[in-house]
C-alpha positions as a printed Julia matrix, in Angstrom:
134×3 Matrix{Float64}:
  91.79  114.79  103.03
  93.25  111.6   104.49
  93.91  113.17  107.88
  90.68  115.17  108.02
  88.62  112.15  109.07
  90.92  111.76  112.06
  90.43  115.42  112.95
  86.64  115.09  112.75
  86.58  111.91  114.81
  88.84  113.5   117.43
  86.57  116.47  118.15
  83.81  114.5   119.8
  82.34  113.63  123.16
  83.43  109.97  122.84
  86.2   109.78  125.48
  88.57  107.43  123.66
  88.4   109.51  120.48
  88.69  112.86  122.28
  91.68  111.57  124.28
  93.48  110.67  121.06
  92.51  113.74  119.0
  96.16  114.54  118.25
  97.03  110.97  117.33
  94.02  110.24  115.1
  95.03  112.43  112.11
  98.51  110.88  112.06
  97.09  107.38  112.35
  94.51  107.95  109.61
  97.09  109.66  107.38
  99.65  106.85  107.73
  96.91  104.3   107.16
  95.73  106.1   104.02
  99.3   106.29  102.69
  99.8   102.57  103.35
  96.53  101.8   101.54
  97.43  103.93   98.51
 100.86  102.32   98.25
  99.34   98.85   98.64
  96.77   99.37   95.91
  99.41  100.66   93.49
 101.74   97.76   94.26
  98.96   95.2    93.92
  98.23   96.72   90.5
 101.81   95.86   89.49
 103.75   99.06   90.16
 107.18   98.35   91.63
 108.81  101.76   91.87
 111.45  102.32   94.53
 109.55  105.39   95.71
 106.53  103.22   96.55
 108.74  100.95   98.63
 110.08  103.96  100.56
 106.57  105.34  101.1
 105.39  101.91  102.26
 108.29  101.72  104.71
 107.49  105.21  106.04
 103.83  104.32  106.51
 104.7   101.04  108.26
 107.13  102.84  110.59
 104.5   105.47  111.42
 101.87  102.78  112.05
 104.29  100.86  114.29
 105.03  103.99  116.32
 101.32  104.81  116.66
 100.7   101.26  117.85
 103.47  101.56  120.41
 102.1   104.82  121.78
  98.65  103.26  122.11
 100.09  100.25  123.96
 102.23  102.36  126.29
  99.46  104.85  127.11
  98.12  104.22  130.62
  95.25  106.73  130.49
  91.96  105.0   131.46
  90.19  106.78  128.57
  92.34  104.76  126.16
  91.48  101.4   127.75
  89.09  100.41  124.91
  92.09  100.46  122.57
  93.92   97.89  124.7
  91.26   95.71  126.34
  88.2    93.74  125.36
  87.0    93.07  121.83
  87.97   96.54  120.58
  91.45   96.14  122.07
  91.92   92.81  120.3
  90.74   94.36  117.05
  93.13   97.31  117.49
  96.05   94.95  118.16
  95.25   92.92  115.05
  95.02   96.15  113.05
  98.26   97.4   114.57
 100.16   94.23  113.7
  98.8    94.05  110.17
  99.52   97.69  109.39
 102.74   98.23  111.35
 105.31   95.56  112.27
 104.21   92.91  109.75
 104.49   95.08  106.61
 107.59   96.76  108.05
 109.35   93.4   108.44
 108.14   92.18  105.05
 109.3    95.38  103.33
 112.72   95.12  104.94
 113.0    91.48  103.87
 111.81   92.43  100.37
 115.21   93.96   99.71
 116.43   90.38   99.41
 113.15   88.74   98.32
 111.21   91.29   96.23
 108.05   89.18   96.09
 107.46   89.93   99.78
 106.35   93.42   98.76
 103.06   91.89   97.65
 102.57   90.28  101.06
 103.44   93.6   102.72
 100.88   95.36  100.54
  98.14   92.86  101.41
  98.93   93.04  105.13
  99.02   96.84  105.07
  95.74   97.08  103.2
  94.04   94.65  105.59
  95.48   96.48  108.59
  94.23   99.81  107.3
  90.73   98.44  106.88
  90.7    96.8   110.32
  92.05  100.04  111.85
  88.87  101.89  110.86
  86.68   99.23  112.42
  88.83   99.12  115.56
  88.5   102.88  116.16
  84.74  102.68  115.65
  84.47   99.69  117.98
  86.47  101.5   120.65
């Protein structure tokens, strides 16, 4: 169900969505996983499996962000320029590199998992708005 929204958004006449039809399900799926992990962690669960899932989601989000940044197709310009581009970059940072770094540092300082969860949850929310804005 988490990736289905990405599939539906991708099969459209909106150029930026149609151009990224293959990427959208992965992005929405990773974002949904990050959100689920974040909610569980913010509710007090500290299982090692959640940390691994959070790391996987943050890695996937970072890679999706990189592919968006490196894509030079004009149809993807709204993801990199203007207000929607700024929103997508904020979303990308909050859901990818920031929680990834915090989760890696949490091996030494476990309390950083909470900050990673908050960043990931905020990034997932902003991601939805960024795709709609684009």
